[in-house]
C-alpha positions as CSV (number, residue, x, y, z in Angstrom):
1,X,35.2,140.6,7.4
2,X,36.4,141.8,10.8
3,X,33.3,141.1,12.8
4,X,30.5,138.6,12.3
5,X,26.8,139.2,13.1
6,X,24.7,136.0,13.4
7,X,21.2,135.3,14.7
8,X,21.1,132.7,17.5
9,X,18.0,130.6,18.0
10,X,17.2,129.2,21.5
11,X,14.4,126.7,21.8
12,X,13.1,125.5,25.1
13,X,11.2,122.4,26.0
14,X,11.2,119.5,28.4
15,X,13.4,121.5,30.8
16,X,16.2,121.8,28.2
17,X,17.4,124.4,25.7
18,X,18.5,123.8,22.2
19,X,20.8,126.3,20.4
20,X,21.8,127.1,16.8
21,X,23.6,129.8,15.0
22,X,22.4,131.2,11.7
23,X,24.9,131.2,8.9
24,X,23.6,133.9,6.5
25,X,25.8,136.9,5.9
26,X,24.9,140.6,6.2
27,X,25.1,141.1,2.5
28,X,24.0,138.8,-0.3
29,X,27.5,138.4,-1.6
30,X,27.9,134.7,-1.5
31,X,24.3,133.4,-1.3
32,X,21.1,135.4,-1.8
33,X,19.8,134.9,1.8
34,X,20.9,137.5,4.3
35,X,20.5,138.0,8.0
36,X,17.6,140.4,7.4
37,X,15.8,137.8,5.2
38,X,16.7,135.1,7.6
39,X,14.8,136.9,10.4
40,X,11.6,135.7,8.8
41,X,12.2,132.8,11.1
42,X,11.3,135.1,14.0
43,X,8.1,136.4,12.3
44,X,6.9,133.3,10.3
45,X,8.7,130.0,11.1
46,X,8.9,130.1,14.9
47,X,5.3,131.3,15.5
48,X,4.1,128.3,13.4
49,X,6.4,126.0,15.4
50,X,6.3,127.1,19.0
51,X,3.9,125.4,21.3
52,X,3.4,122.4,19.0
53,X,4.6,118.8,19.8
54,X,6.9,117.1,17.3
55,X,7.6,113.4,17.7
56,X,11.0,113.8,16.1
57,X,13.1,116.4,14.2
58,X,12.1,115.0,10.9
59,X,8.6,116.4,11.5
60,X,10.0,119.9,11.6
61,X,10.7,120.0,7.9
62,X,7.0,119.3,7.1
63,X,5.9,122.3,9.1
64,X,8.2,124.5,6.9
65,X,6.7,123.3,3.5
66,X,4.2,126.2,3.1
67,X,7.1,128.7,2.7
68,X,9.5,128.8,-0.2
69,X,13.2,129.5,0.0
70,X,14.8,130.7,3.2
71,X,16.8,127.5,3.5
72,X,19.4,129.0,5.9
73,X,16.6,130.3,8.3
74,X,14.8,126.9,8.2
75,X,18.1,125.1,8.8
76,X,18.8,127.3,11.9
77,X,15.5,126.5,13.5
78,X,15.9,122.8,12.6
79,X,19.5,122.7,14.1
80,X,18.2,124.2,17.3
81,X,15.4,121.6,17.4
82,X,17.9,118.7,16.9
83,X,20.0,120.1,19.7
84,X,17.0,120.4,22.0
85,X,15.6,117.0,21.0
86,X,18.9,115.2,21.7
87,X,19.1,116.8,25.2
88,X,15.4,115.9,26.0
89,X,16.2,112.3,25.0
90,X,19.3,112.4,27.2
91,X,21.5,111.4,24.2
92,X,24.5,113.2,22.7
93,X,23.8,114.9,19.4
94,X,26.3,112.9,17.4
95,X,24.4,109.8,18.4
96,X,20.9,111.0,17.5
97,X,22.3,112.1,14.1
98,X,23.4,108.5,13.5
99,X,27.1,108.9,14.3
100,X,29.0,105.8,15.4
101,X,31.9,107.3,17.3
102,X,32.1,110.0,20.0
103,X,35.4,111.3,18.6
104,X,36.8,111.7,15.1
105,X,40.2,112.5,13.8
106,X,40.6,115.9,12.1
107,X,43.4,117.5,10.2
108,X,45.1,120.9,10.7
109,X,42.9,123.9,10.5
110,X,44.5,127.1,9.4
111,X,42.9,130.6,9.8
112,X,42.6,132.8,6.8
113,X,45.2,135.5,6.7
114,X,44.4,139.2,6.2
115,X,44.2,140.2,2.6
116,X,46.3,143.3,1.7
């Protein structure tokens, strides 16, 4: 893969914006969900979601129950809401997710080399 296409969800509320990147691929080569199938979030999930009040991010999942599958699309909307909710609360995302430290140690990350 030379280029990557990904849907970006932006949710607005309380004077803040929450962002998330969809992770589905163009083709169903790894998982069955694709970018095209994930776009149901624009036509189905978001219209059922926008304009409603949710007390916390856990309530989002309940609003998605009428629709089967599309877990990547649902996760993208939910991630954007977590980001928005943490910003409205004035707290860092790591903290609202239950983290206990603002930094963590990580190992070396190596990029994938070109396959010949």
